[in-house]
N, C-alpha and C positions, 0 to 999 in steps of 0.2 A: 294746282295739284295738292291734295291733302297730305299731311305728314305721314299718315298710315300708308297712303298710296306710294309716297316716295320711298318708304322703307320696303314695301313689297317689291318695287322696281329695282331697288338696290340689291336685294337678295336675288332677283332674277338675273341681274348682271353678274353677280358672283357665281350663280349656278352655271351660267354660260361659260365661265372660265375654268370650270372644274376639269375639263378634258384637255386643257392645254392653252397656250397663248393664242389670242385672237386680236384682230384689228377692230376698230370701232364699228365698222359696217357689219362685220360678222357678229359682234356682241349684240348689236341692235336687233339683227335678224333672229338670233337665238333667244334673246330676252323678250322679243315681241314689243319693243319700244321704238320710238322715232330715233334716228341717228343723233339728232341734237340732244335728246334726253340721255342717250347712252354716253355721249361724250361728257355731258355735265356730271353724270353720276360717276363715271370713271375718274374724272378729275377730283371729285369730292372723296372718293374711296382711296385714291392715291395719296391725298393729303393725310389721311388717317392711317396709311400704311397697309390697308386691306388689299390693295392691288399695286402693281408696279409695272413699269414699262421695261421690256427687255433692253439691255444696253445696246445702243446704236440701232434700235428698231422702233417701229411705231406700234407694235403689238403689245398687249397687256397680258399679265398672268397674275395669279393670286399672290398677294404680298406676304412678306415675312411676318408681319404682325398677326395676320390671320392664321398662318401656319403654326405660330407659337400658341395662339389661343386654342386651336383645334387639337394640338398635341397634349394639352393639359399642363404644360409647363407654367402656365399662368396661375395654376393653383398655388397661390403664395403660401398657404398653410403647409402644403407638402414641401415646398421649397425651403421654407423656414425650418421645418423639422429636419430636413437633410443637412442644412447648413449650420444650425445652431451649435452643435457640439464643437465644431471647428472654430466658430466665432468665439466661443468661450475660451478655447485654447489660445487664440490670437490675442484676446484681451489680456489674458494672464501674461503672455509673453511680452507684450508691448507696454503694459501698464496703462493703456488708454482704451476708450470706448471703441467698439467695433460694430459694424452694421452691415445690413444686406438691403439692396434696393433693386427695383425693376423699372424698366421704362414704361411710361404711360403717355403715349403720344410723344411730345417733345418735352415732357417733364420727367423728373426722377421721383418715383414713389418709394419712400423708405418703408420697408415692411418688417424690419426687426432691428433691435439694438441690444448689445450686451454692454452694460455700464462698466466704466473704469473702476478698478479697485482703489484708485486714488480718491481721497475725500473731496478734492476740488474737481468737479466734473462738468462736462458740457451737458446741455439739456438733451432730453430724449426726443429725437426727431421722428420716431415711428409714426407713420400716418401722414407725414408732411409730403407735399408735392412741390418741387422746386424746378425752375427752368434749367435745362441741361447745361448751358454754358457756364453757370455760376458755381458748380460744385464738381468735385473730383469724379464721383460716380457718373455724373452726366457727361463729362468730357470723355470718359471711357466709352459710353454708349455712342456719342457723336463720332468718335475716332473710328469706329467700326461700322458706321452706317454706310449703305450704298451711296455713291456720289449724288444720285438724283435726290435722295431723301435729305442729305446734308444741304444740298443747294436750296431745297424748300425751306429748311430751317433758317438758313442764312438770309433768305429773302425778306425776313421780318427784322425790325430793329431789335438789338440785343439790350435787354433791360439792365440798368446799372443798379447794383445793390450797395457797393462800397467803392471807395476811390480805386481799389485794385481790380474791380470786375473788368473782364475783357469785353469790350463792347464794339471793337473793330473786327470786322469779318476776316481781314487778312491776318491780323494777329492771332485770332482764334484758330485759323487754318494752320498757322505755324505751330501753335501749341499742340494741335491734334496730330501733326506729323511727329512731334516728339513723343506723344503718347503711343502712337503705333510703333515707333522705334523702341521705346523703353518697355512697353507692355503695361505701363501703369501711369496714373496721372497724379501729380501733386498740385494742390490748390492752397494758396496762402491768403486767407482773409479776403476772398473774392466774393463770398456770399454774406458772411458775417464777420465783422471785425473781431479779432482775437481768437479765431479758430483756423487751424491748419488741418488738412486732411490728405490722405493718399488712397487711391482706389485701383482695383484691377478687375478685369472681366472674368465672368463665369460663363463657360460655353457648354452647349448641349452637344449631343453626339455628332451632329452635322457641322459643328464649328460655329454655329450661330450664338452670338452673345445674348444670354437670356437674363442675366443678373450682374450685379457688381458687388464686390466686397470692399469695405473701406475701414480705415482707422482714422479717428479724428480726436483732436485734443486741443487744449489751450496753447496758443502760439508761443507763450513765454517758456513752455517746457517741452513742446512737441514740434518737431523731433529734437532730441538732444543733439548737440553739436557732434558731428562725425558719425551719426547713426542712420542717416538717410538711406544709404544703400542697404543696410541690414534690415531696416523696417520695410522698405520696398520689397526686398527679397522674401520676407515673411508673408507679406500681403499677397504676393504673386504665388507663393507656395500654397497658401490657404485657398486662393481662388482655384488653383489647379486641383486641389484635393476635393473641393466641393463639386467642381466640374466632373471629376471621375465618379463621385457618388451619384450625381444626377444621371450619368450614363448608365451606371449599374442599376439604379432604381427604375430606369425606363426600359431595362432589358437589353440595352446595347452591349453591356459587358465591357471589360477592359480592352483597350486597343492592343492588337498584336503586331 
């Protein structure tokens, strides 16, 4: 099968799922492809987050990633424009660099950074893509993934970047439980030695996590002793404000 034909058949499978969840046999019939081809394409699309299986069911539906793409929330320029004023305020309040990221498959894509007012700064990570398990924003995304998607991520080895990187699946799951409990993720020198960061999720109107806000700085000064709770609170409040602005800009308006 040619690459073009594979793409055409993948779109046929997605079209088949527009009207609701279907099993492999129904998808194959509607897409006009053999059942084995439908199963293979569904598996590939599920890996990319374009489709997902219903919990406890064998049927498939359109996935969260596809929904985000279709809604326009992946327009990172618009997202950056909405978030940047609040990121600037957060950088001023914490004295450290702040940033915004989105999920790109199982990597974190950093789309904006506001530098620290401090003369000693961390590098600008804008444009970088980093495996989710190694950074605070990525752990936020992982913490709120559906169980099936998280299982797919954990099925592959976790790359080690520093001696502190979590590479054990059980240890990472425990960390993610803490992230869900606290609403934010702290990472200390797990991707780059000498850098500590904290991140919190940004949610769209339906509650889906569409971005993450973080603060990061040199570990020798960030966070200052006794300020962790205050810093985390500021990051959470910033994420909540950006979430509200996203809902307003999408026409959802404030919740009542």
